[in-house]
N, C-alpha and C positions, 0 to 999 in steps of 0.2 A: 933735692932732698925735701924742699918745701912742698913741691907738688906731690911727691910720694907720701909725705906726711899728711897731706890734705885728704887722701883717699881713706874712707872709713872701712873698717873690716866687713861691714854688711854688704858693701857694694860688690865685692868679689863673689859672694854667695849668690846675690841676685843675678849677676852676669852669668855665672855658671848655670843657674836654674834656667835662665832665658835661652842660653845656648842648648841646653838639654831638651827643653820643650821644642825648640826649632828643629833639632835633629830628630826628635820623636815624630814631629809632624811630617818631616820629609820621609822618614821610614814608613809611616802609615800610608802616605800617598804612594810610595814605591810599592808597598805590599798590595794596595788596592789595584794599582795599574797592572802589576804582574798577575794578580788573580783574574782580573778582567781579560788580560791577554791570553792567559792559559785557557780560560773559559771559551774565548773566541776561537782559539786553535782547536780545542776539542770539538766545538760545534762545527767548525769548518771541516775537520776530519770526518765527522759523522755524516755531514751532508755529502762530502765527496765520496765516501764509501757507499752511501745509498744511491747516488747517481751512477757510479760505476756498476753496482749490482743491478740496477734497473737496465742499464745499457747491455750488460751481459745477458740478462734474461730476454730482452727484446731481440738481440741478435740470435739467441738460441731459438726463440719462437719463429723468427723469420727463416732460419736455416731449416728447421723441422718442416715448416710449411713448404719451402722450396723443394726439398728432396722428397717429400711425400706427394706433392702435386705435379712436379715436372717429371715427365718420363725421360727415358734415355734418348738423347738427341740423335745418336748415330750408332750403328752396329755393323760390323764387318766380320766376315768369315771366309776362310779359304774354301775353294770348291775343288774337290778331287773327283775326277771322272773314272768310271769303270766301264768296261766294254768287253766283248768277246773278240778273241783274235785267233781262234782255232779253226777258221774256215779255210777251204782250199781254193776259193775263187781268187785268181790273180787280179781281177778287175778292181778290187777294193782293198784297202789296207785293213779295215775293221769289218767284223761280221755283224756288229750291232752298233746302234747309235751310242755315243758317249752319254752316260747318265750319271748324275751326282745327286746325293742325298744330303741336304744341309739341315742341321738341327737349328730350330728357333728357340732353344732353351739354353739358359746359362745358370748353373748352380741350382738346377731343378726349379727355376723360375722362368716365366714367360718373358721373352725379350720385348714383345709387342704389348703395348698398353691398350686396354679396351677403350674404344671410342676415339682413338687418336689416328689421324690419317698419316700414312707412310708412303714413301717413294722407294721402290726396290729397283736396283739396277745391277747389271752384271758387267764386270770388267774382264775383257779377254785380251791377253797378250799373245799375239799370233805372229809367227815368222813371216816375213815378206818373201815367201817362197813362190816358185812357179805353180806349185800344187794349189796353194791357197788362192793365188791369182786366177787360176783356171776354175776354181770352185764356184766363183760367182756368189749369188745370194744363197743363204742357208737360214733355216728356221730354228728358233730357240723356244722351246715349250717349257712353261713353269706351272707346276701344280702344287698347291698347298693342302696338306692333310691335317686332320685333327687327331686326337689321341686314339680314338676308336677306329681310325682308318678311313673316315669319311672325307670326301673331297670338299674343301671349303671354297677355294677359288682357283681359277686357271687362266692362263694367258699364253699367247703365241706372238712372238716378235721376229722380224726378219732383220738380217744384217749382212754386211759384206765388207771386204777390205777396200780402202781407198785406192783409186786407180792412179798409177804412175807409169808414164811412158818409158820406153827403153833408154832414150836419151837422158831423161831426168834421173833415172836410176843410176846410169853410168856417172853422171855429174855428181850425184849425191855420194856415190861410192868413192870417187876420187877426192871429194872434199873432206869426207869423214874417214878417210883411209887410216890416218894415225889412231883415231879413236877406235876404229874397228880392230886394228891390229893389236892394240893394248888391252882390249876388252872393256873399255869404258863405255862404249856404245855398241848396240847390236842392230842388225837389220830386221826390225820388227815394227809392227803397228799395234797400237792399243785401241781397242774398240770399247765404247760405252753403250750398252744396250739397256734401254729402260724396259723392265719387266712389268711393273705396276706403277702407274702414275699417282693413284690415290687409293691405296689399299687400307681398309679398316678391318681390324680383326673382329670376329664374331665372339661376343662374350659367352654365348651358350655352347659354341664349338670352337674354342681357340686353336689356332694353328700351332703345331709343334714341330713340323718338318716341312721342307720345301724340296720338291724333286725337280731338278733342272735337266732337260734333255736337249742335246744339240742334234737336230735331225739331219745329220750328214755323216756318212761313214768314211769320208776322205779329208775331213777337217784336221788341221794341225794346230795345236795349242801349246804354248809355253806354260802358262799359268792362268788361273782364273780366280776372281774374287767377287763375292756377293756383298753389296753395300745396301744398307737400309737407313734412310734418313727420314726423320720425323718432320712433317709439315705443320708447324705450329700456327695457331690462329688465336685471336683474342688476347686474354691475359698471358697465356703461355708464350705468345709471340713477343709481348713486351718483356717478359721475364728472361727470355732467351737472348733477344737481340739487344736489350739495354740492361745488362745485369747490374752495373754500378748504380744507375739511376733507380732501378727497381729495389735494390738493396737499401739505398738511402731512404727512399720513401717508405719501404716496409719497416725498417728498423725505427725510423722516426715516428711512424704511426704507433707502433707497439710501445715505444718509450713514452709518448704522450698519454696513451691510454693507461699504462702502468703508473705513470706519475699522478694522473687524476685519481686513479683508484687508491693509491697510497695516501694522497692528500685528504681525500674524503674519509678514508679509514682513520687517519690521524685526527681529523677534526671531530669525527664521531666519538673517538676515544676520549678526547679532551672534553667534549660536551657531556659524555657519560660521567667522567670524573668530577666535573663541576656540578653536575646534577646530583651526584652522590653526596658531595660535600654539603651542598645546599640542603639536601634531604636530612642529613645528619644534624646540621645546625637547626633546621626546623623542628626535628624530633626532639632535640635537646631543649629548645625553648618551650615546646609544648609540654615536655615532661616537667620542667621547672614550674610552668604555670599550673599544671595539674597538682604538683606537690604543694605549691603555695595555697591553691584553692582548698586542698584537703586540710592543710594546717589551719587555715582560717575557719573552715567548717568545724574542725575539732575544737578550736578556741571558742567559737561562738556557742557551740553545744555545751562546753564546760562552763562558760559564763552564765548561760541560761539555767543550767542546773543549779549553779551556786545561788542565783537569785531566787529560784523557787524554794530551795531548801535553806535560805538564809535565816529565817526565824527559828528553824529547828536545829540549826547547827550551834554547838557550844564547844568551845575549846576547853581543855583541862583547867586553865587559869580561871576561866569564867565559872567553871563548876566549883572550884575551891573558894572563889569570892562569894558565890551564892551560898555555899555552906557556912561560911563565916558570918555572913549577914543573918542567916537563919539562927 
């Protein structure tokens, strides 16, 4: 009771004021920290958005360059032969050589890129029959024609079936008999004949069709396929054989270039804003100085006029006093 009575009424008010000031200080600090954190989050989001946008633009530029600069690496087309079979000679199965016309156009566009070297090959699936074994070597002639019917290039290649002895054929038949019976495998040979090793299309007379002729009227063929493979060199070789490394280097180069361009543009904008503010400040100071000079000139002119006309100037009071004196 004595200690409670010793506390003065003003002490409670001072303590509450002190606690309130402390809480206000904490609240102000909390508000400042939160505002700074929000500002940092907004800045980080803006920087992240700009970086993502630059990466997307860099990837788009690299993809556009890749698909516009890189030609099609491979092209294949089935080969369908036509021939005459209305002859009466029993010595041959066909009256004419098998001929196929293969188009080198896709969606009204040229398959071959001008200036690019290509390798053309023909794949033949032929039965391992006695007729083909007795046929021996045969010639394959290929001729490329332009749109106006002119001959662009021509080649002739020879081929034949691989030789297998009767004993080897019997052993192979016995070994693969289950596969032959179920249809999983067939008694055939696949031949790869290179038609052109380094074919470059003429830009003034591009090839639109290729005529393939097998110069034998006894040949037997299951199916045939034409393959065209591009032979890349230089930058195209790197882009095709190392796609991930090329993409990484290309996108990184574009990103660095776009980043430098963005930074230079931002610095130029800041410099222009600072220069404009400085120019406005300078113009304001000059206008104030000119205004002060004009006011001083007007005051000096008024003072000079007053000095010159001082003896001639009389106020009404002076006039009344002068009249009274008179």
